[in-house]
N, C-alpha and C positions, 0 to 999 in steps of 0.2 A: 913594443910588448909591456902591457902594463903588469902591474902584481898580481891582478885579479886574473891574468892570463899565464902567469910565469908557472911553467910545468915544476913538478917535484919527482924524483925518483924516492924507490922504497927505501934507500940509505938514507934519503934526509930527513925521515921522519924518526924523532928521537927516542931511545928505548923508554919503554912505558913500565911503571912499576905495578906490583900485584895489584895494588889500590887502583891504580889507572887503568887496568885491565878489565876490574871488576866494575867500576864506572862506566866502561865502554861497553861491558855487556848490558847492565842495566838499562843506559840509554838507547840500545839497540833492541832490546826487549820492549821496552815501551813505545818505540816507533813502530814496530813490526804490529803491537798490537793495536796501536791506533790506525794503521794504515789497512790490516786484514778484519778490523771489528771487534776483535777477541771474544769472548765465551757469549755475549749477546748476538753480535754477528753470525756466531756459527749458529746458534738458535733459529735466528731468522732465516739462514738459509736452509736448513733441516725441516723446520715446523711444516712449511707448507707441503712440501713433497710427501713427508710422513702421513701427513693428514689424508692427502688424496690417495695414497695406497691404502692405508688401513680401512678407508670409507668403501674405496672401490671391493677392496677382498671379502667386506662385509656383504655389500648388496649388488656388486657389478654394475652400479648406477653411475655413468659417465657424467651426467650432469651434475647431479648431486656431489661427488667429488671435486669436480671442476669448480663449483661453486663456493663450496667449503675451502678449498685451498686458497682461490682467491680472496675471499673473505679473510682468512686469517692475515694473509699477506698486508691487505690495506689497514687490517688492525693494527697491525705492526708499525707500520707508517704514521697511523693516527696516535699510536702510545709515544711515538717519539718527537712529534709536532707536538704534543702536549706537554711533553716535559721539555722541549726545546731542546732536544738532543740532533745530533748529526743526524740525516736521514737517507746517505748515501747508500749504505748497505741495504738499508729495508724497500728504499726503491729500486735498487737493481733486482730484488727478490719480487717485487710487484710487477716490473717488467718481464722477467723471466716467466713468472708463473701466467702473466695475461699472454704471451706469448704460446707456452704451453697450450692454456685452455682455447685459445682461438683456433690454433692447429689441431688440436684434438676433436674440437665441435666441428670443424669444416670437413674433415675427413672422416669423422665417424669411429675412428679407430683410438680407443683409450691410450694406447700404448705413444701413440702421438704427441700426447701430454710433455712425455720426455723428449721427444726428439729436438725441438730448439734449444734445449740446456746441452744435450749432447754434443750438437754440433759447435756449438759455441767452446765448449771444453775444448774440442778438436782445433778449433780454430786458434784459442788462446794457446793450445801446447804449441802450434806451430808458429806463433808469434813470437813466444820466448825464445824459441830455437833460431828461428830466423834472424830478429833483431841481434841476438848474442853474434851469430856470424857477420853481420853486417858491422859490429863494432860498438852497438850501442844496444847493450843489453835491457830488455825491458823492465826486469825489477829495478834497475838503476833510474828509468824514466819514473817509476813510479813511487820510488822511495827517496829521490832526491830532495824533492820539495819537502818531504816530512823532515829531512835531515837539515835543513836548510841549505844544502850545499849545490841544488839544482842540478847543473852538467857539469860543475867544475871536475868530477870525477874522470870526465872523459880525457883530459888533457893535462890535468895537474896532481892526479892522484892514481899512478897505475896501480898500485897495490890494491887499494878500493874497487878500481874498475874491473880488477881479476876476478875479486870477491864477488861483484855483480854477474860476471861472467858465469861464475861457477853456480851462482844461485838460479840464474834464469835457466842453465842447462839442466839443473836438478827439477824445476816447476815444469818444464817442458817434456821431460822423459818421464817425471811422474804422472802427468797430465795423459801422454802417450799412452803408458800401461794401462791408465784407468779406462780410456777410450777402448782400448784393445779388448777389454772385458765386453765393456757394456754393448758397442756395436755388435757383436754374433750374437747376444742375447736379446737385442732388439729384434732380430731375426728369428730365433730360435725359441726363446721363452715366452710366457704369456705376460700380461701387463702385469699382474700381483708379482709373480717372479721377477721381472724388470725392475719393479719397483722399490722391492723391498731389497735388491741388491744396490739399487743406485742409492738407497738412504743407508745402507751400510758403508757405503764407498765416499758418501759426502765427507766424513769427517776427517777419517785415519789419513788419506790421501795429502790432505790438506794440511794438517799437523805436521807431518813429515816433511813437508816441504818448507815451512815454516820454521820448522826446527833446525832443517839445513841452512836455510837464508842467515838465522841465527847464528850458527854455528859460523858459518864463512865472515859474515861480517863483525862479529865480535874478535875475529882474529887479525881483520884488516887494519890500515891503518885509519885515524879517526877520520871524520868528515871535515871539510873545510867549510866553515860558516862564511859564505859568500855574502851572505847580508850585513851580519858584522864589520864584514873587511869594506862595504860599500859605504857603510854608516862612519866606520872610521877614516876612511877616504875624503867621504863628503866634509867631516868635522877637522882634516888636517886642510882642506881646500879652503875652507872658512877662515882658519887660524891664519892661513899664508896670504889671503886678501885682506885681513883685519891687521896684518903685520906690515903689508905694502901700504896700507892707508895712514898708518901710525907713522912710517918712514916720509911718505910724502908730506903730510901734515908738519912733520918736525922740521922738513927741507923749506918748505913755504915760512916757518916760523923764524928758520935760520937768514931767511933772505931779507925777512922784514926788520 
């Protein structure tokens, strides 16, 4: 077993000072901001659906509402490309809106604009729960690379794995609760009512899940930077080989 695979326990973690706790919370906050897109990502998530339901509420025109929602999604991607920012959040919005537009235009039912996103939310909720039950909580798979720990938390950082499990359960249950509200409305409410409820439920559940994730991870042991460890081992190996070469050269010189 190499040092990169060596497991640690909660008791192996050194006691952190208040300053270290504050730094850990700040690092966690920055990582969550990067992973989930921050304020700008939330705007890009909400704006297309808000535009769709606003236009449809006013004129009941499915085609105009769908085109406007898709256009603003593409505009958001274009802005990110021009600014050379990361486009993953904007692109995910385009795909979501695109599926919704295609589905609604095919069925002729404006409510179906929201159905692909609702199904995705349900699938994501189940993924959070089932991956956690399987011992590989999804939030850890998402945030591991952000924290430069990859999957080290699975075997080497049990306290952090426990925090990821709690966070994944929180995400799964929050999204399931959201689905429990939306799917009955899909059948009982009209398009405008469903749309406005969806807009209202975009941000608060998301913020609650992110906040709980921050709480769990801020109290967890710090991440193990596996990239730094690999670099350190590579450097140590180079120094070892250099030392061997130097000893071999000295041995040849002494023979001469």
